[in-house]
VEXDREN-2710 file (C-alpha; in Angstrom, 1 decimal):
% VEXDREN-2710
k/r/px/py/pz
1/MET/-3.9/-2.5/29.2
2/THR/-5.1/-4.8/31.8
3/ALA/-3.6/-7.5/34.0
4/THR/-5.4/-10.6/35.4
5/ALA/-3.7/-13.4/37.4
6/ALA/-0.2/-12.3/36.1
7/ARG/-1.5/-12.2/32.5
8/GLN/-1.1/-8.8/30.8
9/VAL/-3.2/-7.8/27.8
10/PHE/-1.7/-5.2/25.6
11/ARG/-4.3/-3.3/23.7
12/LEU/-3.9/-1.4/20.4
13/PRO/-2.5/1.9/21.5
14/ASP/-3.4/5.4/20.3
15/LEU/-1.2/5.9/17.2
16/GLY/-1.8/9.7/17.1
17/GLU/-3.1/12.1/14.5
18/GLY/-6.7/11.2/15.3
19/LEU/-6.3/7.6/14.1
20/THR/-8.9/5.3/15.5
21/GLU/-8.1/1.9/13.9
22/ALA/-5.3/-0.1/12.2
23/GLU/-5.1/-3.2/10.0
24/ILE/-2.8/-6.0/11.1
25/LEU/-0.1/-6.5/8.5
26/GLU/2.3/-9.0/10.0
27/TRP/2.9/-10.6/13.4
28/LYS/6.6/-10.6/14.4
29/VAL/6.0/-13.2/17.1
30/SER/3.9/-16.4/17.6
31/VAL/2.1/-17.9/20.5
32/GLY/4.7/-19.5/22.9
33/ASP/7.5/-17.1/21.9
34/THR/9.4/-15.2/24.6
35/VAL/9.4/-11.4/24.2
36/GLU/11.3/-8.5/25.9
37/VAL/10.1/-5.1/26.9
38/ASP/9.9/-2.8/23.9
39/GLN/10.3/-5.6/21.4
40/ILE/8.5/-5.1/18.1
41/VAL/5.7/-7.7/18.0
42/VAL/3.4/-6.6/15.1
43/GLU/3.3/-4.3/12.1
44/VAL/0.1/-2.5/11.5
45/GLU/-1.2/-0.2/8.8
46/THR/-3.1/3.0/9.6
47/ALA/-4.7/5.5/7.3
48/LYS/-1.3/7.3/7.4
49/ALA/1.5/4.7/7.3
50/ALA/2.7/1.3/8.3
51/VAL/3.8/1.3/12.0
52/GLU/5.8/-1.2/14.0
53/VAL/4.3/-1.6/17.5
54/PRO/6.4/-2.6/20.5
55/VAL/5.1/-4.4/23.5
56/PRO/5.6/-2.9/27.0
57/TYR/5.8/-6.3/28.8
58/ALA/8.3/-9.2/28.9
59/GLY/7.3/-12.8/29.1
60/THR/5.6/-15.6/27.1
61/VAL/3.1/-14.8/24.3
62/LEU/-0.1/-16.4/25.3
63/ALA/-2.5/-15.1/22.6
64/LEU/-2.6/-13.0/19.4
65/HIS/-6.0/-11.4/19.3
66/ALA/-6.2/-10.6/15.6
67/ALA/-5.1/-12.3/12.4
68/PRO/-3.2/-10.5/9.6
69/GLY/-5.7/-8.6/7.5
70/ALA/-8.0/-7.9/10.5
71/VAL/-8.9/-4.3/11.4
72/LEU/-8.8/-3.4/15.1
73/SER/-10.0/-0.2/16.8
74/VAL/-7.8/1.6/19.3
75/GLY/-8.3/0.0/22.7
76/LEU/-9.1/-3.5/21.6
77/PRO/-6.9/-6.4/22.8
78/LEU/-3.9/-6.9/20.6
79/ILE/-1.6/-9.5/22.4
80/GLU/-1.6/-11.3/25.7
81/ILE/1.6/-11.8/27.7
82/GLY/2.2/-14.1/30.6
83/PRO/5.2/-14.7/32.9
84/PRO/8.1/-16.6/31.3
85/GLY/7.4/-20.3/31.1
86/THR/3.6/-19.9/31.3
87/PRO/1.9/-22.8/29.5
88/THR/0.2/-21.7/26.3
89/GLY/-3.1/-22.9/25.2
90/ALA/-5.8/-21.3/27.3
91/GLY/-4.9/-17.9/26.0
92/ASP/-4.6/-18.9/22.4
93/ARG/-8.1/-17.8/21.5
94/PRO/-9.3/-14.2/21.6
95/GLU/-10.8/-12.7/24.8
96/ALA/-14.5/-13.6/25.3
97/GLY/-16.6/-10.6/24.7
98/SER/-14.0/-8.7/22.7
99/GLY/-14.6/-7.5/19.1
100/ALA/-11.9/-9.9/17.9
101/ALA/-13.5/-12.8/19.7
102/ALA/-16.9/-12.1/18.1
103/GLN/-15.2/-12.0/14.7
104/TYR/-13.4/-15.3/15.4
105/ARG/-16.6/-17.0/16.4
106/GLU/-18.5/-15.7/13.4
107/GLU/-15.7/-16.8/11.0
108/GLU/-15.5/-20.2/12.7
109/ARG/-19.2/-20.8/12.0
110/ALA/-18.9/-19.4/8.5
111/GLY/-15.8/-21.3/7.5
112/SER/-14.2/-18.3/5.9
113/GLY/-10.6/-19.1/6.8
114/ASN/-10.1/-15.7/8.4
115/VAL/-9.0/-17.0/11.8
116/LEU/-6.1/-16.9/14.2
117/ILE/-2.9/-18.5/13.3
118/GLY/-3.0/-22.2/14.1
119/TYR/-6.8/-22.7/13.9
120/GLY/-8.9/-24.0/11.1
121/THR/-12.6/-23.3/10.6
122/GLY/-13.9/-26.8/10.3
123/HIS/-16.3/-26.4/7.4
124/THR/-14.2/-26.3/4.2
125/PRO/-12.5/-29.3/2.6
126/ALA/-8.7/-29.1/2.6
127/THR/-6.7/-28.4/-0.5
128/ARG/-3.3/-29.1/1.2
129/ARG/-2.2/-30.6/4.4
130/ARG/0.9/-30.2/6.6
131/ARG/2.9/-32.5/8.7
132/ALA/2.6/-31.5/12.4
133/SER/5.4/-31.9/14.7
134/ARG/5.2/-30.6/18.2
135/SER/7.2/-31.9/21.1
136/ARG/6.5/-31.4/24.8
137/SER/8.8/-31.1/27.7
138/MET/8.4/-33.1/30.9
139/THR/6.2/-30.3/32.3
140/GLY/3.7/-30.8/29.5
141/ARG/4.3/-27.3/28.0
142/PRO/4.7/-27.1/24.2
143/ARG/8.2/-26.5/23.1
144/VAL/8.8/-23.4/20.9
145/GLU/10.0/-24.6/17.5
146/GLN/11.5/-23.0/14.5
147/LEU/9.0/-22.7/11.7
148/THR/10.2/-24.5/8.5
149/PRO/8.4/-25.5/5.3
150/GLU/8.5/-29.1/6.6
151/ARG/7.4/-28.4/10.2
152/PRO/5.1/-25.3/10.7
153/ARG/3.9/-24.4/14.2
154/GLY/0.8/-26.1/15.4
155/GLY/0.8/-28.7/12.6
156/ARG/-0.7/-26.4/10.0
157/LEU/-1.1/-22.8/8.9
158/VAL/-4.1/-20.5/8.7
159/GLY/-6.6/-21.8/6.1
160/ASP/-5.0/-25.3/5.9
161/ARG/-7.7/-27.7/7.0
162/PRO/-7.0/-31.4/7.2
163/SER/-9.7/-33.7/5.9
164/GLY/-8.6/-36.9/7.6
165/GLY/-5.6/-38.3/9.3
166/GLU/-4.6/-38.6/12.9
167/HIS/-6.5/-36.7/15.6
168/ARG/-5.1/-35.8/19.0
169/ALA/-5.8/-33.4/21.8
170/GLY/-4.1/-30.0/21.6
171/PRO/-3.6/-27.2/24.0
172/GLY/-6.7/-26.2/26.0
173/GLY/-8.5/-29.3/25.0
174/ALA/-8.7/-28.4/21.3
175/THR/-8.5/-31.2/18.8
176/GLU/-5.7/-31.2/16.2
177/GLU/-5.8/-33.1/13.0
178/VAL/-2.4/-34.2/11.7
179/SER/-1.7/-35.4/8.2
180/ALA/1.5/-36.1/6.3
181/VAL/2.5/-34.1/3.3
182/GLY/5.4/-33.3/1.1
183/SER/8.1/-30.9/2.2
184/GLN/7.4/-28.6/-0.8
185/ALA/3.9/-27.5/0.3
186/PRO/3.5/-23.7/0.1
187/ARG/3.5/-21.7/3.4
188/VAL/1.0/-19.0/3.9
189/ILE/0.3/-17.2/7.2
190/SER/-2.1/-14.4/6.2
191/PRO/-5.7/-15.4/5.5
192/LEU/-6.0/-12.4/3.3
193/VAL/-3.4/-13.9/1.0
194/ARG/-5.2/-17.2/0.9
195/ARG/-8.5/-15.4/0.0
196/MET/-6.8/-13.4/-2.7
197/ALA/-5.4/-16.6/-4.3
198/ARG/-8.7/-18.4/-4.0
199/ASP/-10.7/-15.5/-5.5
200/HIS/-8.3/-15.2/-8.5
201/GLY/-7.8/-18.9/-9.1
202/ILE/-4.2/-18.9/-8.1
203/ASP/-2.5/-22.2/-7.2
204/LEU/-0.3/-21.4/-4.2
205/ALA/2.0/-24.3/-5.2
206/ASP/2.9/-22.3/-8.3
207/VAL/3.7/-19.0/-6.4
208/THR/7.3/-18.1/-5.7
209/PRO/7.6/-16.9/-2.0
210/THR/9.7/-13.9/-1.1
211/GLY/9.0/-13.7/2.6
212/PRO/11.2/-14.9/5.4
213/HIS/11.3/-18.7/5.9
214/ALA/9.8/-19.1/2.4
215/VAL/6.4/-17.6/3.4
216/ILE/4.1/-16.5/0.6
217/LEU/3.3/-12.8/1.0
218/ARG/0.6/-10.6/-0.4
219/ARG/2.9/-9.1/-3.0
220/ASP/3.8/-12.7/-4.3
221/VAL/0.1/-13.4/-5.0
222/GLU/-0.4/-10.0/-6.6
223/GLN/2.5/-10.7/-8.9
224/ALA/1.0/-14.1/-9.7
225/ILE/-2.3/-12.4/-10.5
226/ALA/-0.6/-9.9/-12.7
227/ASP/1.3/-12.7/-14.6
228/GLN/-2.0/-14.6/-15.0
229/ASP/-3.8/-11.6/-16.4
230/VAL/-1.0/-11.1/-19.0
231/GLY/-1.3/-14.7/-20.0
232/ASP/-5.1/-14.4/-20.3
233/ARG/-4.7/-11.4/-22.6
234/ILE/-2.2/-13.2/-24.8
235/VAL/-4.6/-16.2/-25.0
236/GLY/-7.4/-13.8/-25.8
237/ASP/-5.5/-12.1/-28.6
238/GLN/-4.6/-15.4/-30.2
239/THR/-8.2/-16.5/-30.1
240/VAL/-9.5/-13.3/-31.6
241/ALA/-6.9/-13.7/-34.4
242/GLU/-8.0/-17.2/-35.1
243/GLN/-11.6/-16.0/-35.3
244/ALA/-10.6/-13.6/-38.0
245/ILE/-9.6/-16.5/-40.4
246/PRO/-12.1/-16.8/-43.3
247/THR/-14.6/-19.6/-42.8
248/HIS/-15.9/-20.3/-46.3
249/GLY/-13.5/-23.3/-46.6
250/ILE/-14.7/-24.6/-43.3
251/ALA/-18.3/-24.3/-44.3
252/ALA/-17.6/-26.2/-47.5
253/ARG/-16.0/-29.1/-45.6
254/THR/-18.7/-29.4/-43.1
255/SER/-21.4/-29.5/-45.7
256/ARG/-19.9/-32.8/-47.0
257/THR/-20.1/-34.3/-43.5
258/ALA/-23.4/-32.9/-42.3
259/SER/-24.6/-36.3/-41.3
260/ALA/-21.7/-36.7/-38.8
261/PRO/-22.5/-35.8/-35.2
262/ALA/-21.1/-32.4/-34.2
263/PRO/-18.6/-32.5/-31.3
264/VAL/-20.0/-31.3/-28.0
265/LEU/-17.8/-28.8/-26.1
266/ASP/-18.2/-28.3/-22.4
267/ALA/-19.1/-24.6/-21.8
268/ASP/-17.0/-22.7/-19.3
269/PRO/-19.2/-20.1/-17.5
270/ASP/-16.0/-18.0/-17.1
271/ASP/-15.1/-18.3/-20.8
272/VAL/-16.5/-16.0/-23.4
273/GLN/-15.7/-16.5/-27.1
274/GLY/-12.6/-18.6/-26.3
275/PHE/-10.9/-16.2/-23.8
276/ARG/-11.4/-15.5/-20.1
277/ALA/-13.6/-12.5/-19.5
278/ARG/-12.2/-11.9/-16.0
279/GLY/-12.4/-8.2/-16.5
280/LEU/-16.2/-8.4/-16.8
281/VAL/-16.6/-10.0/-13.4
282/ASP/-17.9/-7.7/-10.6
283/GLU/-15.4/-7.4/-7.7
284/ARG/-15.7/-5.6/-4.4
285/VAL/-12.5/-4.2/-2.9
286/PRO/-12.6/-3.0/0.7
287/LEU/-11.8/0.7/0.9
288/ARG/-9.6/0.8/3.9
289/GLY/-6.2/2.0/5.2
290/LEU/-4.3/4.4/3.0
291/ARG/-6.7/4.0/0.1
292/ARG/-9.7/5.1/2.3
293/ALA/-7.7/8.0/3.7
294/VAL/-6.8/9.3/0.2
295/ALA/-10.4/8.9/-0.9
296/GLU/-11.8/10.8/2.0
297/LYS/-9.3/13.6/1.6
298/LEU/-9.8/14.0/-2.1
299/SER/-13.6/13.8/-1.8
300/ARG/-13.5/16.5/0.9
301/SER/-11.3/18.6/-1.3
302/ARG/-13.7/18.4/-4.2
303/ALA/-16.7/19.1/-2.0
304/GLU/-15.3/22.1/0.0
305/ILE/-12.7/23.8/-2.3
306/PRO/-13.8/25.9/-5.3
307/ASP/-10.6/25.1/-7.3
308/ALA/-9.4/26.4/-10.6
309/THR/-6.5/25.3/-12.8
310/THR/-4.2/27.3/-15.0
311/TRP/-1.2/26.1/-17.0
312/VAL/1.7/27.2/-19.2
313/ASP/4.3/25.5/-21.4
314/VAL/7.9/26.4/-20.4
315/ASP/11.4/25.8/-21.8
316/ALA/13.3/23.8/-19.2
317/THR/16.5/23.5/-21.1
318/ASP/18.5/25.8/-18.9
319/LEU/17.0/24.3/-15.7
320/LEU/18.3/20.8/-16.8
321/ALA/21.7/22.4/-17.7
322/ALA/21.8/23.9/-14.1
323/ARG/21.0/20.5/-12.6
324/ASP/23.7/18.8/-14.7
325/ALA/26.3/21.5/-13.7
326/LEU/25.5/21.0/-10.0
327/ARG/25.8/17.2/-10.4
328/ARG/29.2/17.6/-12.0
329/SER/30.6/20.1/-9.5
330/ARG/29.0/18.7/-6.3
331/PRO/27.8/15.1/-6.9
332/ASP/27.8/14.5/-3.2
333/LEU/24.9/16.9/-2.7
334/GLY/22.5/14.7/-4.9
335/ILE/20.6/17.8/-6.2
336/GLY/18.1/16.7/-8.7
337/LEU/15.3/18.3/-10.7
338/LEU/12.7/18.0/-8.0
339/ALA/15.0/19.8/-5.5
340/LEU/15.3/22.7/-7.9
341/LEU/11.6/22.8/-8.5
342/ALA/11.1/22.8/-4.7
343/ARG/13.5/25.7/-4.4
344/ILE/11.5/27.6/-7.1
345/CYS/8.2/26.9/-5.3
346/VAL/9.5/28.2/-2.0
347/ASP/10.7/31.4/-3.6
348/GLY/7.3/31.8/-5.4
349/LEU/5.4/31.4/-2.1
350/ARG/7.6/34.0/-0.5
351/ARG/6.5/36.4/-3.2
352/PHE/2.9/35.3/-3.2
353/PRO/2.1/34.4/0.5
354/GLU/-1.7/34.2/-0.3
355/LEU/-1.1/30.8/-1.7
356/ASN/0.7/29.4/1.4
357/SER/-2.6/29.3/3.3
358/SER/-5.8/27.4/4.1
359/VAL/-9.4/28.3/4.8
360/ASP/-10.9/27.9/8.3
361/THR/-14.5/27.4/7.4
362/ASP/-15.7/27.3/11.0
363/ARG/-14.4/30.8/11.7
364/SER/-14.7/32.1/8.1
365/GLU/-11.0/33.0/8.1
366/ILE/-8.1/32.6/5.7
367/VAL/-5.1/31.4/7.6
368/ARG/-1.8/32.5/6.0
369/TYR/1.2/30.6/7.3
370/GLY/4.5/32.1/8.3
371/HIS/6.3/28.9/7.4
372/VAL/6.4/26.7/4.4
373/ASN/5.8/23.0/4.9
374/LEU/6.3/21.6/1.4
375/GLY/4.6/18.4/0.5
376/PHE/5.5/16.3/-2.5
377/ALA/3.6/13.4/-4.1
378/ALA/5.4/10.1/-3.9
379/GLN/4.1/6.9/-5.5
380/THR/4.6/3.8/-3.4
381/GLU/3.4/0.1/-3.3
382/ARG/0.8/1.2/-0.8
383/GLY/-0.4/4.0/-3.0
384/LEU/0.1/7.7/-3.4
385/VAL/1.4/9.5/-0.2
386/VAL/2.5/13.1/0.4
387/PRO/5.5/13.4/2.7
388/VAL/6.1/16.9/4.1
389/ILE/9.4/18.8/4.2
390/ARG/8.9/20.9/7.3
391/ASP/10.2/24.5/7.4
392/ALA/11.3/24.2/3.7
393/HIS/11.8/28.0/3.6
394/LEU/14.8/27.6/6.0
395/LEU/16.6/24.9/3.9
396/THR/19.1/25.4/1.2
397/THR/18.7/23.6/-2.1
398/ALA/21.1/20.9/-0.9
399/GLY/19.0/20.6/2.3
400/LEU/15.8/20.2/0.2
401/ALA/17.5/17.5/-1.8
402/ALA/18.6/15.6/1.3
403/GLU/15.0/15.7/2.7
404/LEU/13.5/14.6/-0.5
405/THR/15.8/11.6/-0.6
406/ARG/15.2/10.7/3.0
407/LEU/11.5/11.0/3.0
408/THR/11.1/9.2/-0.4
409/ALA/13.1/6.2/1.0
410/LEU/10.9/6.1/4.1
411/ALA/7.8/6.3/2.0
412/ARG/8.8/3.5/-0.3
413/ALA/9.7/1.3/2.7
414/GLY/6.3/2.2/4.4
415/ARG/8.1/3.6/7.4
416/LEU/6.8/7.2/7.3
417/SER/5.5/8.4/10.7
418/PRO/2.0/10.0/10.8
419/GLN/3.7/13.3/11.6
420/ALA/5.7/13.2/8.3
421/LEU/2.4/13.0/6.3
422/THR/0.5/15.9/7.9
423/GLY/0.9/19.6/8.3
424/GLY/1.7/20.6/4.7
425/THR/1.0/24.1/3.4
426/PHE/1.7/23.6/-0.3
427/THR/2.2/20.5/-2.5
428/LEU/4.5/19.8/-5.5
429/ASN/3.5/17.0/-7.8
430/ASN/5.9/15.7/-10.5
431/TYR/3.5/13.5/-12.5
432/GLY/5.8/13.8/-15.5
433/VAL/7.5/10.6/-14.2
434/PHE/4.4/8.7/-15.4
435/GLY/5.0/10.0/-18.9
436/VAL/2.1/12.4/-19.1
437/ASP/2.2/16.1/-20.2
438/GLY/-0.5/17.7/-18.1
439/SER/-3.2/17.3/-15.4
440/THR/-5.7/19.2/-13.4
441/PRO/-4.6/17.9/-10.0
442/ILE/-6.9/17.9/-6.9
443/ILE/-5.7/20.2/-4.0
444/ASN/-4.4/18.3/-1.0
445/HIS/-7.0/19.5/1.6
446/PRO/-6.8/21.7/3.6
447/GLU/-4.0/23.4/1.5
448/ALA/-4.8/26.2/-0.9
449/ALA/-2.7/25.3/-4.0
450/LEU/-0.7/22.6/-5.8
451/LEU/1.8/22.8/-8.6
452/GLY/2.0/20.0/-11.1
453/VAL/4.9/19.3/-13.5
454/GLY/4.6/17.2/-16.7
455/ARG/7.2/15.3/-18.6
456/ILE/10.1/17.1/-20.2
457/ILE/10.5/16.2/-23.9
458/ASP/12.0/17.7/-27.0
459/ARG/9.6/20.0/-28.9
460/PRO/10.0/22.7/-31.5
461/TRP/10.3/26.0/-29.8
462/VAL/11.1/29.6/-31.0
463/SER/14.3/30.7/-29.3
464/GLY/16.0/33.9/-30.5
465/GLY/13.7/34.1/-33.5
466/VAL/14.7/30.6/-34.6
467/VAL/12.6/27.4/-34.4
468/THR/14.7/24.8/-32.6
469/ALA/14.4/21.7/-30.5
470/ARG/14.2/22.5/-26.8
471/LYS/13.3/20.7/-23.6
472/ILE/9.7/21.6/-23.0
473/THR/7.4/20.8/-20.1
474/GLN/4.0/21.9/-19.0
475/LEU/3.3/23.4/-15.5
476/SER/-0.2/23.2/-14.2
477/PHE/-1.3/25.2/-11.1
478/THR/-4.5/24.4/-9.2
479/PHE/-5.6/26.9/-6.5
480/ASP/-8.4/27.6/-4.1
481/HIS/-10.3/30.5/-5.6
482/ARG/-11.4/31.6/-2.1
483/VAL/-7.9/32.7/-1.1
484/CYS/-7.0/34.7/-4.2
485/ASP/-8.1/35.6/-7.7
486/GLY/-6.7/34.6/-11.0
487/GLY/-4.2/37.5/-11.1
488/THR/-2.4/36.2/-8.0
489/ALA/-2.4/32.6/-9.2
490/GLY/-1.2/33.7/-12.7
491/GLY/1.5/35.8/-11.1
492/PHE/2.8/32.8/-9.1
493/LEU/2.7/30.5/-12.1
494/ARG/4.5/33.0/-14.3
495/HIS/7.2/33.5/-11.7
496/VAL/7.7/29.7/-11.5
497/ALA/7.8/29.5/-15.3
498/ASP/10.4/32.3/-15.5
499/CYS/12.6/30.6/-12.9
500/VAL/12.4/27.3/-14.8
501/GLU/13.4/29.0/-18.1
502/ASN/16.1/31.2/-16.4
503/PRO/17.2/29.7/-13.0
504/ALA/19.6/32.7/-12.5
505/ILE/16.5/34.7/-11.4
506/LEU/16.8/32.9/-8.1
507/LEU/20.1/34.6/-7.4
508/ALA/18.6/38.0/-7.3
509/ASP/17.4/37.8/-3.7
510/LEU/20.1/35.6/-2.2
END
């Protein structure tokens, strides 16, 4: 953080856990806004989680040094704050010499549209225009206005480039182009969202916005892309069906009119045999944020850990009955199947501590932990994350259920702290929620083992010498062969299976 002539530049802070960069998700303020100390000004995404960043200064926002979608390294300028009432304009562009400034200049020359809010690139024809409305006070400072679909800040939004109309001088000597448009024009702030729409042929006018002030968000464009793909598949299926119709009658009719000129159809380079072959088009997706962190961890796991997987089918009928009984007697506790499985895992690790460990390759040592930090896989809109229940061995089954509920809600909201995603010693993965029976899961490095649970379905099962329908599931256990042999891993899995089939076993050591 630096200060020059009463201007204060807040740089991207160290977000902990060895994180070195973050992607700008959404700005909570705009140039010209007044902010208070510790006010949330931006939401960023790290390799661990989405984080809201507060500003340590109070005053007027003079500049935002990165656009949504940009990736900043720790220490680069993030936002510039001046004293209350400071005229905006000179600070609207990124600092000279900063990484953000270099990116801005490069994008301005290339006309990519990935620029700061309120600036166009000057090289691409406009597809839509906005009506600009900015009033100034007697001092000549721009008045902060509420953004509306009819009157966005600065006359236009990122990526909107006027191709004609009135020109006038803007703040800092910049030239603004002002054009009239209808009040129903779509509002998009993120250049990443615009690029996604352009790359997939999505008309933003047809996208339903879900963001505040009717702003089109990334999820809105992703939904439109998904809807379009469904429509393309339907069209493709209809076309294939039409091609299956016998053509001998058509040949007979065309033979009688062979002298007539054949109709000429315009070829669509993106059209193959009557349906769009979008799935055959190469696409490059940046590997960043959570996706990159997951890829690095899984790759390291596969490269370093000599893992092995064993599995067993178990009768979970009595476990489901125990869950239902707890729900009837104590519905306030919210104890579900995953909480019971977590309790069983903790008990198994107490009996087989070799599996609650990791390997320190630098010192050629196996580290056996005296505590259980139980991770569990949770699928979110951002991808797969593994929140960690710390000191799970000290919690009751009700306590495990409460932590599962709390951490799952934070994960789905993208509000997990980096600390909540690290430090695990064992992972539980309930992939049965995806409707699959089994898997050979990859160990969550640097842990030594992971238990997977498949779907629970009715299957024929021999119970008391009679074949009957029972609730059957498959348990798969992947372990690091460096920390134990198959006998230990098999003993742990058999104990877990016995507890699933007869939960009363857990009462023995209470």
